N, C-alpha and C positions, 0 to 999 in steps of 0.2 A: 491406424490408431484406434483404440476402443473408446466407446462412450464413457466407460468409467475413468480413463485417463483425463478426458476432459472435465468431468465432473469432479474429480480430485483436485485438479488446477483451479477451477473457478469457485470452488466452495471456499477457497482462501479469501476470495474478493467479496463473497456473500456474507461472510462473518463480520460483524460489526467492529469487533476489537482489532482483527487481522486487516480490515480495510482501514481503519484509523492509523494502524501503525505504518501501512504501506503509504498512505497520504502524507503521513508526518516525514517520511523519507524521500518525498518528491524533490524537496528543495536541497537537502544536504544530508550526508550521512550523520548519524546520531548514536550517543550511547543509550543503553537500556533506560538509565535514570532519566535522560534528556526526553526520551520518548514517553515514558510513563508520566512525567510531569506535563508534557504537552498535550497528551490525549486524555489527561486526568484518570489514570488507571493504575491499579496496584502494580508495583514492580514485578512481583511474582507472576502475575497474569501476563504481562508484557513478555517476560522472559520466556515463559511458556509458550507463547504464541509465536515469539521470534525463532524459537526452536523448530516449530513446525514449519514456519516459512523458509527458514534455511534449509531444511530437509528437502523442500520442494524447489529449491534454488531460486525462489522469488527475491530473497535478500542474500546478500553476501555479507561475510563478517571478517573482520581483521582485528588484531590486537594492537592496542596503542598504549604502551605501559601495561598497566593492570586492567585497563577498560577494554571491552569489546566494542568495536564500532560497527554499526550496521548500515548498509547501503542497499538501494534496489539494484537488482541485476541489470546491469547497463546494456547487455546484448539483447535482451528479450522484454523485461518487464517495463523498463523506461520507454523504449519505443511503443510498446503497447499502450502505455498511459498517454502518450501523446497522440496516438491514434484515436483513444476514447475522448480526449479533450476536444480533438478536431471534429468528431462526431457530434459532440455535445453542441460545440458552437455552430455547426452547420445546420443541425437538425432540431435542436431544442429552442423554443422561443417562449415567450411569456405565456402562451396558451398551454405549454407543456407543464401543468401542475405536478404532475408525477415526479419529474426530475428536479423540480424547484430550481431550474436554471434561471438566472438572471443575466442578461448579456452585459449589464453594467458592472457585474461582480466577476473578477478574474478567478478561476480555480486552478 
């Protein structure tokens, strides 16, 4: 696998809006409007970023009536997010100011 493939994948997590969308979907699937309200972003910006995330298979989408409901890819992204959470819990402490992790705060 090429370096570009990794870069293309991880750039989605480095983009603030895309990361906020991903984090908003950790708990449950949501519509575009729900995500936009939750992350305090314009609906059009959320839609644009969801399209990119869907193209990379980071999110899945299905229709519910007239709405499109987005969820994280259960096969790859959700397990990866759990690994990241475990890494943070194991390796970050109050001395780790860069990550802003506080063990009393669940993420």
